[in-house]
C-alpha positions, 0 to 999 in steps of 0.5 A, spaced: 500 500 500 503 506 497 502 512 502 506 517 503 510 518 509 507 523 514 511 529 516 510 528 523 514 524 528 511 518 531 511 515 538 509 508 539 508 506 546 507 498 548 510 494 553 510 488 548 517 488 544 514 484 539 508 489 537 513 495 539 518 493 534 513 490 529 510 497 528 517 501 529 521 497 524 517 497 518 515 505 519 522 507 519 524 503 513 518 507 509 521 513 512 517 515 518 521 518 524 518 513 529 521 511 536 518 506 541 518 506 549 515 500 553 511 504 558 507 510 559 512 513 564 517 512 559 513 516 554 512 522 559 519 522 559 520 522 552 515 528 551 520 532 556 525 533 550 521 531 544 514 533 541 511 527 536 505 529 532 502 522 533 502 517 539 500 510 538 499 507 545 496 500 548 491 501 553 494 496 557 500 498 560 504 496 566 504 502 571 500 508 568 495 506 564 494 508 556 488 512 558 492 516 564 497 517 559 492 520 554 490 525 559 497 527 561 499 528 553 493 532 551 493 536 558 501 538 556 500 537 548 493 538 546 494 538 538 497 531 539 494 526 535 493 519 539 491 513 537 489 507 542 490 500 541 486 495 544 484 488 544 477 486 541 474 485 548 476 492 550 472 496 545 468 500 550 474 502 554 477 505 547 470 509 545 471 512 552 478 514 550 475 517 544 471 521 548 477 524 552 480 526 546 483 520 542 483 521 535 481 513 534 482 506 536 484 500 533 483 493 535 488 488 535 490 484 531 490 489 525 494 489 519 500 494 517 495 497 512 490 499 517 495 502 521 498 506 515 491 509 513 490 511 521 497 515 520 495 518 514 488 520 517 492 523 523 497 527 519 491 530 515 488 532 521 494 535 524 495 539 517 488 542 518 490 544 525 496 547 523 493 551 517 487 553 522 492 556 527 496 559 522 490 563 519 488 565 527 494 568 528 494 572 521 487 574 523 489 576 530 491 583 533 488 589 529 483 585 525 479 581 530 477 582 537 475 575 540 471 572 534 469 579 531 473 579 524 474 585 519 479 590 517 475 595 514 475 602 516 468 601 519 470 595 523 477 599 525 473 604 528 468 599 532 475 596 535 477 602 537 471 604 541 470 597 544 477 597 547 475 604 550 469 601 552 472 595 555 476 598 560 470 602 563 464 600 567 459 604 563 452 601 560 453 599 553 447 598 548 449 595 541 445 596 535 445 592 529 441 588 524 440 580 525 446 576 524 451 582 524 455 579 531 452 583 536 452 578 541 460 577 539 461 584 540 458 584 547 462 578 549 468 582 547 467 588 551 466 583 557 472 579 556 477 585 554 475 588 561 476 588 568 470 584 569 473 578 565 474 573 570 467 574 573 460 571 571 458 573 564 450 572 563 446 572 557 439 572 556 435 573 549 429 578 552 425 576 546 425 568 547 421 568 553 414 570 554 413 576 559 411 572 565 417 568 565 422 574 563 421 577 569 422 571 574 428 569 569 431 576 570 430 578 577 428 571 580 422 569 585 421 567 592 418 561 594 410 561 594 410 567 589 406 563 584 403 556 583 409 552 582 414 556 586 416 551 591 423 554 592 426 561 591 430 562 585 436 567 583 435 570 577 440 572 572 442 579 575 444 575 582 447 570 577 451 576 574 453 579 581 460 582 580 460 581 572 456 583 566 449 581 564 447 581 556 440 583 554 439 581 547 433 584 544 432 589 549 427 593 545 422 587 546 421 588 553 414 590 556 413 597 560 412 593 566 419 590 566 422 596 563 420 600 570 424 594 574 430 594 569 430 602 570 430 601 578 436 596 577 440 602 573 438 607 577 438 604 584 443 598 583 438 594 586 431 590 585 426 585 588 425 578 586 418 576 584 414 576 590 419 579 594 419 585 599 426 586 600 431 590 595 437 586 593 443 590 591 447 588 585 453 590 582 453 588 575 455 591 568 449 592 563 450 591 556 444 591 551 443 589 544 437 591 539 436 591 531 430 596 533 430 603 532 429 605 540 428 612 539 422 611 534 419 606 539 420 612 544 416 617 540 410 612 539 410 610 546 413 603 546 419 604 550 420 609 556 424 615 554 428 615 561 430 608 560 432 609 553 437 615 556 439 610 561 441 605 556 444 609 551 450 611 555 455 608 550 452 606 543 455 602 538 453 601 531 455 594 528 455 595 520 451 590 516 455 586 511 453 590 505 456 596 508 463 593 509 464 588 503 471 589 503 471 584 509 468 578 505 474 575 503 477 575 510 471 572 513 470 567 507 477 565 509 476 564 516 469 560 515 473 555 510 478 554 516 473 553 521 469 548 517 475 545 514 477 543 521 470 541 523 469 536 517 476 534 515 476 538 509 481 541 505 478 548 502 483 553 501 479 559 497 473 561 493 473 562 485 473 569 482 466 567 480 464 565 486 467 571 490 464 576 485 457 573 487 459 574 494 461 581 493 454 583 489 450 580 494 446 584 499 447 579 505 440 580 508 442 575 514 449 578 514 455 574 517 450 569 520 448 568 513 455 568 510 457 563 515 451 558 514 453 559 506 460 557 507 458 551 512 453 548 507 458 548 501 464 545 506 459 540 508 457 538 502 463 538 497 470 535 497 475 540 493 480 545 495 477 551 491 469 553 492 466 553 485 460 556 482 457 549 481 457 548 489 452 553 490 445 550 491 440 552 486 436 556 491 443 560 493 445 561 486 438 565 485 439 569 491 446 571 489 445 572 482 439 570 478 434 576 479 440 581 477 441 576 471 434 576 469 433 583 470 438 584 465 436 579 460 428 582 461 430 589 457 423 592 455 427 596 451 429 590 446 437 591 447 442 587 450 443 588 458 438 591 462 435 598 460 440 602 458 445 599 464 449 594 466 452 591 472 459 592 474 462 586 477 469 586 481 475 584 476 478 578 481 478 576 488 483 581 490 478 586 491 480 593 495 473 595 497 466 592 496 463 595 490 455 596 490 451 595 484 453 600 479 449 603 474 453 605 467 450 608 461 451 604 455 448 606 447 441 605 449 437 610 451 437 612 458 430 612 462 428 618 465 430 620 472 423 619 474 424 612 473 429 611 478 428 610 485 433 610 490 438 609 484 435 603 481 432 603 474 424 601 476 423 599 468 429 594 469 425 590 474 423 583 471 416 580 473 416 575 478 414 570 472 421 571 469 425 571 475 422 564 477 423 562 470 431 564 470 431 561 477 429 554 475 433 554 468 439 556 472 438 551 477 437 546 471 443 548 467 447 547 474 445 540 475 445 538 468 438 537 467 437 532 473 430 533 475 430 529 481 436 533 484 433 540 481 427 539 485 430 537 491 435 544 491 428 548 489 425 545 495 419 542 490 417 535 488 418 533 481 411 534 478 411 541 480 418 542 477 416 538 471 409 543 470 413 549 471 418 547 465 412 546 461 409 552 463 415 557 462 417 552 456 424 551 458 428 547 453 435 544 455 438 546 448 436 553 450 441 553 456 
């Protein structure tokens, strides 16, 4: 079996000399850097001077067991890949070893080919770990705070504000659309500040009904309501000395707004059903995707609470407002999901990057992350190409724009007097928006432009759907079953739509 020798040194731990030499000698002959020891104690001594990437150890050893060795190794050298050898009757113990961090197990007796395959898999895993660590190092510093990634001017300004805010105890409110990273920003503020070693408690205010939200925030006394058999501490008590993060703060009802205002003003609260005020030292960080000032104007949010919360506002830009960060985010997510799924993606193609740049990303970073995860999980390659995008994603990213260009009511190529400007390559210095450029056709009247968009160029819904289905069929080589699944419809519906829109294979 021809397998390339690993770049990582190997340590074999087995008290049986025949087994130990039976592994070490042929591996060394094949070019592996391999050593062998007879006990766990000897292995730990060996690790004082050397750092093997791979350790192959028997579970049954004299003195310290292989399981204990595994624990000690991963404590000192967490990136070491450990393969445990076990007898057939000890498989359950081997599974326990995997739960504790072993890469895999192999039952005795095994063939030399089997051990080679295992070594190859461990080497690939280590390669991914190193690549991911390298990327993390590159993204560190000014490009990130914790898991917040970006090098755009808007993100740099936000980093500076976070650093200033972190050293204070001031109340912070984070504004941003869904998926922009409000929770990550709150975490960065807490863990970069003086309260980093104290509790960090999170609560989504929109996830609970009014009756439960109050008791979750402030706790309750025994007998406060049916089912309150014992008293319970709330989130504010649990966060004592630390930080509480209240997401979707704009959704809380007026009654709870009053109680929250008391915490901010008096640094105290009472449990539900309680009569004794409880003092609390907690930093409050809130987040919302709503316009709180507008809610104040219409009477849905208390004005005094608004000003108490709005001490230091932080505005997180939407992804469409910082498109120059897309390549950095894509690289980060590729590395993350490579490691989780044992894949080897290195980059996205220029064509895919152009689609990414010209899409508005209404779901922001969360949507981009989900997109990359789906691509990595479903494909095996080094480069993300257009054919890896599902039909519905293709439609989201570009089919509507393409349809609008092709559906010109002026009878000319492209959209009505305009064309879409795309970036030229992956090396994009700034995020381009949809740019309207005049061509030889007559431009529409200024009245036909709304917000810079040529209304006349908007295609009817039927034409958009036709282009969407046709694009999906082309990408999936007219495989009706795959196309139907990608479009989340059944084959019969797909067939009827092909008939309705008279989509012909040779036309696409």
